[in-house]
N, C-alpha and C positions, 0 to 999 in steps of 0.2 A: 566972839569972832565968828564971822559967817564963812561957811565952807563953800568952795566953788561947786557949781552943779556939774555932775558927771554927764557926759554926752557919749553914749555907747556907740554912736555912729562916727565919732571923730577918731581918726587913725593917727597914731604916733609911731614913727619909725625909730627903732632903737638898735644900737650896735650890739651884736651878740657874738659870743665865742664859745668854744667847747671847754669843758672842765680840764681836759688833757692839755689844751693849748694854754689856758690860764695858769695851770700849775707849772708848766714848763717855763713860761715867761716870768714867773715869780719865784722860781726855784723851790717849789713845794713838792717834796718827795713822798710825804705821807699825809693822810687825812684820818684823824681819829673818828670823827662823826660828820657825816654828810647828811644834811637835811634838805629835802626838796619839797617845794610846795609851789608848783608852777601852773596851776589851773588846768590840769589835764595833759600837760606836756612833760610830765616827770620821766616817762620812758625816754623821750628825746634827750633830756639832760643826762640820764644814765648812759645812754648810747654814746654821748660825747665824752664819757669817762672810761671807754674801753681799755685804753692803755693803762690807766691807774688800776682798773679792775684786774687786768691780765697780770699785773705785777704784784697783786695782793697788797696794794698800797692804801686801801680803804678798809678800816676795821668794822664800822657800823654805818648802816644807811637807814635813815628814817625818811620814808617817802609818803607823800600824800597818795592814797589809793582810792579809787572810785569803783563802786559796785553797781551803780546805775548810770544811765546816760545823762550826763550833765553838760559836757562840752563837746563841740564838734571835733571829731578825729581824736578823741581822748584814748588813752591806753587804759585797759582794765587792770584790776588787781592781778588776775592770772597772767597777763602779759608781762607785767613788771616782775612778779615772782619768778616766772619762767626764765626771763632774761637774766636775772641775778643768780638763779640756780646754776646757769652755765658757767658762772665764775666761782662757784662753791659757796654762795651765800645761802643761808637758811633763815626761814622766818623765826623770829624770837617771840614777838608779841604783836598784837593788833589792838588798836584803840579806835572804836567807832565813835565818830564825832557827831554824826547826825543820822537819823533814821527817817524813812518815809512814814507817812501817816499810818500805814498798815504794819509798821515795825520792821521793815526790811532795811538792812544796812545801806546807807546812801554813800557815805564817804568817811574816811578816817585816816589814820597814820599807821603804817606798818613798820616795824623795826626788823631789819635783816642783819644778821651777823656774818662776817667774813670768816674764812677758814681759821685764821690765826687766833681770833677771839673764841671761836667755837672750841678749839683744842684747849685753850686755857680754862674755859668754863667747865669742860668735861673732865679735865685732869684733876680738878679739886673735888 
């Protein structure tokens, strides 16, 4: 089967919503694990979940994080970690998926734990 050729100059409009609005519309009150991988827009996705984050309604976030410039207007690891820290999230682990030729971390996934799960882990 032949795959269609990708044309990076071709733009496609898509309808988007925030995580808060999506959860409200679908009566979702808790998220155990939220995974983001949005090609540099992960901070925007997380900002769209401020309500859920304020209510401690997300236990674990696994976000794609970038350490070098890959995408225009991308958020850095520090920006994502700092944003989540304001809601009580702490880094749990980091997985580097790719390194630059000189060995610098390029991008990967970071796991952040919310307050509720942090308390459960530290209580044991």
